N, C-alpha and C positions, 0 to 999 in steps of 0.2 A: 750572755750566756749562749746565744746561737751566732756564728758569722754570718752575714748576709751581705751582698752586693748587688749594685744595680749599674749596669753598663748601658748607658744612653747615648754613646757617641751619635749611632745610626738612627735613633728615633727619630722619624721624620714629622710626628706630628705633637703637638701639646697634649700631654695626658696624666690625668691624676694616678700618679704611681709614688707611693710610699714605701720606705724602707720597712721591713717587718722588725718591730721591736720585740724583745722578750714577753713584754706585756700582751702583745696583739698575738704572738706563739702561743700564748698560755690561756686556757679560755677563762673566763669570769671576771677579766679586768675591765673589758669593755664593751659595747654593743657591736656585735658583728654582722649584723643584719644586711647593712649597706656595704661591707666589705668583702670583697673576692680573694681569697687567699691562694696564690700560686705558689708551687714549687717546682722550679724548672731546672734541668739541665743545663749546664753552662754553654754547652755547643749549640743551643737553641736559643742563645742570647737575642740575637738579630732578629730572629723569626718573632720570637713572644714580644719584642718590642713594638713591630709594627701590628701586629695582630690584637694585642691589648688595646693599643691607639684604637685601633678600628672599633673594637667593643666597648671602651669608652665613651667614643663619640655616640654609638646608637644606645648607648645604656648609661646616660649622664648622672644617674644616680647613685651609680655603683662606684667604690673607690676600689682600685686594684692594686694589691700589696703582693708585691712578686721578690722570692728570695730565691738567687740563684747559685748555684753551687752545683759541686760534681753528683753525679747520681749516687755513690755510694756515702757522701756526708749528708744528702738529702735524707736518704733512707735512716742514718743515725740520729738524725734530729728528730725524726717522727718517731722513731724507737724509743727516745728519750723524753716524748710528750709533747713535741711541738706539732701543731695542728694546720692541715691546709685543706681546702674546698677541692682542688684541683692539682694533679701532681704529673708532670712529665717526666719522664725518665729514658735514660739510654740504656740500652742492653735488656735482652728477655730475661736474663737471670735476676737483674734488679727488679723489674715489674713482678715478677715470681714472688720475691720477698716481700714485697709491698702488698700482694695479695694474701699472703700468708699471714699478714698482721690482721686480717679480717674487718677492717675498717672501710675498704674501699670496694666500690662497684667493680665489675668485670672491666678489663682493660679494652682500650681500641687502640690499636695498631696503625700510626699515619704517615710514617716516613721512615727513610734509611739512608745511610750515607757509609762511605767507606774510608779506610785510612790512608793517610798521604805522608811520605817523608819530605819534609821542608828542611832548606839549609838558609843560614843566615846571610844578610845582605853582602857581606864581606867576600862569601863564596858564592855568590848566585851566578856570577860569570863562569866559575869554574866548571869543568866538566867532570862530575863526581857520579860514582856507580856504587853499588853495594859493596865492591871489593874494597873501596876507600874508608866505609864504615866498618869493616871487618879488620881493617889494618890496626883500628885502636888508636890512632892518633889524633882523632877528631872526638870532641866531646858533644855527648848526644842529651837530649832530656824526653822524657815520657811523662805519662800519667800514672800515678801510684796503682797497684794492682786493684784495688776495691773500686776504680773507676773503669768504665768500659773500654775507654781509649788506651788505658794500661793494659787491659787484657788483651786487646786486639796487638797492641805493641810487644807483647810477652809472645804472642802467637806468632808473629812475623818473625821476631828474632829466632825462636826455635825452628822455622823453616828455613832460615839463611844462616844460620850459625853464627849469629852475632852474640857477643858477650854483653850484659846489662848491668854488671855490679858496678862498673865507673859512671853509669848515667844518672843526671839529676834526676829527682821523682818529684813532680808537681802536683797539687791536689785536684786539679782538672785541667781540660783541654786548653781552655783559653791561657791558663798558667804557662803551659809550655809552648803556645803560640808566641807570648808576650818575650819569654827568655829568648827565643828563635830571633824575634823582631830586632831586640836590643843588641843581638849579637853576642848574648851571655853564653850561649853555647852555639857549636857549629851548626848542629841539626836536631831535628825534633820530630816527634810522632802525634801529627794532630789528625782532624778529620777532613777531607777535601773541602769541605764546605767552610772550614776554618780558613784553609790556604785561599778560598775564593772570596772571602770575606775581607781580608787583611788589605791595607792602604799602604804597606811598606815592600820593598823591593826584594823580598825574599823568592826563593824559588823552591820548584819541585823537582824532587830526585827524579829523573825521566826512568822508564823502564824498570822499576822498583819492584813491579808487582804487588805494591801495598791495595793496589784497588780490590784484590781479591778477598780482603778482609774487611768486612761490613758489620756495621751495629743498625739495630732498629730501635725506633722510637714509639713508645706507647704513653698513654694519657688514662688516669682513671680518676674519676670523681668519687668524694668523700660519699658514704652511705647517709651521714647525718649533715650534710652541708647545711649551714644555717640560711645560706642564699643561694638554695639548689637551681631555682630558675636562672640566674645568672651563670650559675656553672655549666649548666647544660647548653644555655645559650652560647658561651665560649666555645664550648667543644663543638656545636654544630656550626660555628665560625671557621674553626681550625680543619675540620673534616669537610667543610662546604668546598664547591669549585673554586672559588675566590683563594680561601685557605690553601688549598693545594695549588693554586698558582704562584702564591707567593713561597711556597717550598721551592716548586721548581726554579723560580729566579735566583733562589739562594743557592741553588744547586744540589738540594736534597732530591733523593729518587722517591717514588711513591709506592706503597704496599701493592 
């Protein structure tokens, strides 16, 4: 019913993380008192892996269930009846939409990142510029317009006279990054934090001006979260000095 994904490549500790199944997303099919349900924007994959590991170490009685997807997809799932205790979204407009649902407490903004134009390993050693992108001979990729990364790509393209119609559109920023890493496209629009997290030989387009286009991350707790104590504990960990230091190490800016 709902698409879910767990990316555990960089999870540094053993942690009880389970895939969210339709039964868990819907209420009434199982006891949820010891399950903390997180809906997380895909660009926060590495951070939430570390922070949820730390949270589970200090709160061993709680199982952390993580649903990772693009912010727009997460909102659609919630609108269709999915339930979450803590939601982390990219983009102020997306958090505004979440608040309009009326089921979540006021949000807390805790990080930001900027846009980056990355090129495939095959072109990493080439000296490329915006002019090469405008020539139309290179294949690009960007997030769908419902995702904050897609909105930033649209803004960047409008500011630089780029044509988007031939670009591949992906559901979230990690999907864009994967296509660039595999060389399926020549370049893509991701967040700089995703570029810093990659382990492949892609390159960042120099002097593109993409860093001027930023997005902000906010989190919100469900008003009726069955495990409110654990939800608040996770939020406090994310916004603590330790949580903020982890964000800095991953390249995120702080509010």
